[in-house]
C-alpha positions in Angstrom: 8.8 -20.0 -11.3 7.3 -17.4 -13.7 3.9 -18.0 -12.1 5.3 -17.1 -8.7 7.1 -14.1 -10.2 3.8 -12.9 -11.7 2.0 -13.4 -8.3 4.7 -11.4 -6.6 4.4 -8.6 -9.1 0.6 -8.5 -8.9 0.7 -8.3 -5.1 3.8 -6.3 -4.4 3.9 -3.6 -7.0 0.5 -2.1 -6.4 1.1 -2.1 -2.6 4.5 -0.5 -3.2 3.1 2.3 -5.3 0.2 2.7 -2.9 2.5 2.9 0.1 4.7 5.4 -1.6 1.6 7.5 -2.5 0.5 7.4 1.1 4.0 8.4 2.3 4.1 11.4 0.0 0.6 12.4 1.1 1.6 12.3 4.8 4.7 14.3 4.1 2.6 16.9 2.2 0.3 17.2 5.2 3.3 17.8 7.5 4.7 20.4 5.2 1.5 22.3 4.9 0.8 22.7 8.6 
């Protein structure tokens, strides 16, 4: 169980933060133009 939890954290968390960063980047481009 903990092995699966570790795998989920390794895969999901970086993608979550990357997607959030991309979302904020897109919002900033919309605001600037």
